[in-house]
C-alpha positions, 0 to 999 in steps of 0.5 A, spaced: 118 190 178 124 186 174 119 186 168 117 193 168 124 195 168 127 191 163 121 193 158 123 200 159 130 199 157 132 198 150 135 191 149 136 190 157 141 196 156 142 201 162 140 207 158 136 213 162 130 215 159 132 223 160 137 226 157 144 227 161 148 233 160 155 233 162 160 239 163 167 238 163 171 240 169 176 245 169 183 242 170 188 246 175 195 247 173 200 245 177 203 252 177 196 255 179 195 250 185 196 251 192 202 249 195 201 242 200 201 243 207 208 243 210 210 236 213 211 236 221 218 234 223 216 233 230 218 226 233 212 222 236 213 220 243 215 213 244 212 208 249 218 206 253 218 202 259 225 203 263 225 197 268 226 190 267 220 188 271 216 193 267 218 190 261 216 183 263 209 186 265 208 189 259 210 182 255 206 178 260 200 183 258 201 182 251 202 174 252 195 174 256 191 178 250 194 174 245 192 167 248 185 170 250 185 172 243 187 165 240 182 161 245 176 166 242 179 164 235 178 157 236 170 158 237 167 159 230 162 165 233 167 169 237 173 169 231 171 176 229 173 178 237 179 174 237 183 175 231 184 183 233 185 181 240 190 176 238 194 181 233 193 187 239 197 182 244 202 181 239 203 188 238 203 189 245 209 184 246 213 187 240 213 194 244 219 193 247 224 192 241 227 198 237 
């Protein structure tokens, strides 16, 4: 297979046997282009935990996820599960900061 393909090419170059026809693409001027979509100015709803007990619970869950992710990273086979879980746990712990 390799010999046949290399023999059909000229000096091993990647040239096609048939003719390739190319046509230029019409360029659109900036004045003719449609305007971009408007930017949304609405505020996104933020995740907030009002009480201290709720904050401690979210930090504990995040720490638990990060700890489980770290333990999974220590095994060579489960590193692809552990690494994202570790970073997700860190992100959960950081939701309290503003």
